[in-house]
N, C-alpha and C positions, 0 to 999 in steps of 0.2 A: 504494500500500500504506500510505502514511502516513495517508491519509484514513481508511482502515479502522481503523487503530490509534487515531486520534483519536476515532472513533465508539465504539470499545471503552472508552476512558478516560471518555468522557461517560456511557456505559452504566453503568460501575462507580460513578461519582459519584452518578448518580440512583438506582441500586439501594440505595446506602447511605442516601440521602435518603428513599427510600420506606419502608424498613423500620426506621429508627432514629427513634424519637420523641424530639424534643429537649425538654430541661427548661427551656430559656430561649431567647429570640430571639437568634440569633447572626448572623454574617455568612455562614453556610453554609446557603443555602436560597433559596427564592423570595421576593423582596422586592418588595412593592408597599405602597401606603398602607393598603389594607384588610387585607392579610395580616399586617401588622406591628402590628395593633391590640392583640392579646393572644395568649397561647400557643395557644388553641384555633384561632383563625383561622390562625395561623402553621403549625401542624401539618397542618391541613386543606388549606391551600394547597400545602404541600410534598408531601403525599400525592397530591393531584389532579394537579399538574403533573408529578410523577414518572411517573405512569402513561402520560401522553402521550409523554414523552421516552424512556422505556424502549422503547415500541413503535417509535418513530421510529428509535432507535439500532439496534434489532434489524433493522428493514427496511433501514437503510442498510448495515449490515454484510453482510447477506445479498446485497443488490444489488452491493456492492463485490466480494464473492467471485465472483459470477456474471460481472460485467464483467471481473474479473481473469482468470478462466478463459477468457473469450472473447477475451482479449488486446486489450481496449478500451483505448485510450491515454489518454482524458480521464477521470480518476477523480474530478474535482472535482464531478461530479454527485452523488456520495455525500455530500459535505460540504454541498452546497446543499440536499439533501433533509433533512438533519439540522437545518440552520438554519431551513428552512421549518417543521419540526415544533416548534422552539423558539418561533417567532413565533406559530404557531397555538395552541400550548398556553398561551401567556400570555393570549391573548384568551379562550379557553374557561375558564381557571382564574379569571380575573376575573369572568366571568359566573356561574360556579359559586359563588364566594364571595359575590357580591351576592345570589344566590338564597337562600343559607343564613343570611347575617348582615346586620344593619343596618350603617349607616355607622360607628357607634361600636364595632362588633365584637361587639355582643350578638346572640344567636341570634334568628331571627325566629320 
């Protein structure tokens, strides 16, 4: 049950990140060399990565409730799925940012 709660906290964190446009680059968000070039790349990176993590967290929570209902004893699978979504989302976010922006952060 703790893993489901952790996925819920992650979901809330990324919902805030998704819908709140930041006015400056802070420690709260997706950090990479390209995403921190300027405020436009920062907000786009945060928006894009949040979409992935929100879906992953919702799937993890749903799977956690299903496994809990079936009395499945090993709930760490829920956490592993969420970690996999974080890693995959980082890769896709970097590809997305490189498609939209040059290395200096200017739009293509």
